[in-house]
Each structure stands twice: as C-alpha cells, then as structure tokens.
C-alpha positions in Angstrom: 113.9 71.1 117.2 112.0 68.0 117.3 109.3 67.2 114.8 106.6 67.1 117.5 107.5 70.6 118.8 107.6 72.1 115.3 104.0 70.9 114.6 102.5 71.7 118.0 100.1 74.6 118.0 98.5 76.3 120.9 94.8 77.0 120.5 93.3 79.9 122.3 90.5 79.1 124.8 87.0 80.5 124.1 87.3 82.6 127.3 90.5 84.2 126.1 89.0 85.1 122.7 85.9 86.6 124.3 88.0 88.5 126.7 90.2 90.0 124.0 87.2 91.0 121.8 85.3 92.5 124.8 88.3 94.5 125.9 88.8 95.8 122.4 85.2 96.8 121.9 85.0 98.3 125.4 88.2 100.4 124.9 87.1 101.8 121.5 83.6 102.5 122.8 84.7 104.2 126.0 87.3 106.3 124.1 84.7 107.3 121.5 82.2 108.2 124.2 84.9 110.3 125.9 85.7 112.1 122.6 81.9 112.7 122.0 81.4 114.3 125.4 84.5 116.6 125.3 83.6 120.2 125.7 85.4 121.2 122.4 84.5 122.2 118.9 83.3 119.6 116.4 86.4 119.8 114.3 88.5 118.9 117.3 86.3 116.0 118.1 86.6 114.9 114.5 90.4 115.2 114.6 90.5 113.0 117.8 88.1 110.5 116.2 90.3 110.2 113.1 93.3 109.7 115.3 91.4 106.9 117.1 90.5 105.2 113.8 94.0 105.5 112.5 95.4 104.0 115.7 93.0 101.1 115.6 93.7 100.5 111.9 97.5 100.6 112.3 97.3 98.3 115.3 95.5 95.7 113.2 98.1 96.1 110.4 101.0 95.8 112.9 99.6 92.7 114.6 99.0 91.0 111.2 102.6 91.9 110.1 104.1 90.5 113.3 102.0 87.3 112.9 103.0 86.9 109.2 106.7 87.4 110.1 106.5 84.8 112.8 104.7 82.3 110.5 107.3 83.0 107.8 110.2 82.2 110.2 108.5 79.0 111.2 108.0 78.0 107.6 111.6 78.8 106.8 112.8 76.8 109.7 110.8 73.8 108.6 112.1 74.1 105.0 115.7 74.2 106.4 115.0 71.2 108.5 113.7 69.3 105.6 116.7 70.2 103.5 119.1 69.0 106.2 117.1 65.8 106.6 117.2 65.2 102.8 121.0 65.8 102.6 121.6 63.5 105.5 119.4 60.8 103.9 121.4 61.2 100.6 124.8 60.7 102.3 126.1 57.2 101.7 128.4 56.3 104.6 130.2 53.7 102.5 131.4 56.4 100.0 132.9 58.5 102.8 135.3 55.9 104.0 
C-alpha cells in the first residue's frame, strides 16, 4: 500500500450528509406516526415504540462499532508498515555479504 493511498480520505458531500439525516428523520417520524395511529391498546403502542427506540439505539451502536473496527485495522496496518520500514532502514547491506 502506498503512503498516498493510506493517508487519502474521502469526505462526504454536503448533499449526502443532508440526504442521510433526512432519510433517518423521515423513517423514524413516519414509523412513529404509524405506531401512534394503530388501532390497538396503549400498551401495545408503547411496546412497539420501545422496539423502535431499541432498534435505533442498536443501529447507532453497531455503526459506531463497525467504524471503530475499520479505523483500528487502518491504524494497525500503518503501524505494521512503519515497523517494516524501520526494519528495512536498519538493515546494513554490507553486513549481509
């Protein structure tokens, strides 16, 4: 892996960020509205609402965990690359002959 590709990062466009937030807000709002208007008892609506909240919370936790694992793998790869570079720099070609 080249040094340039290891340090390159892709920034999200403003439109992408707005689209992701809007779709998240819309999906939670529409689902909540659907639960509110269900023709069932209040405890059933509360159960479905709790399920929605737990799903949203676990989704945030999962996405953070996946991101953290990815960043850890990138960091580990950079550390390994630095170790190999250091070892190669320490090798004296005259001693090997």
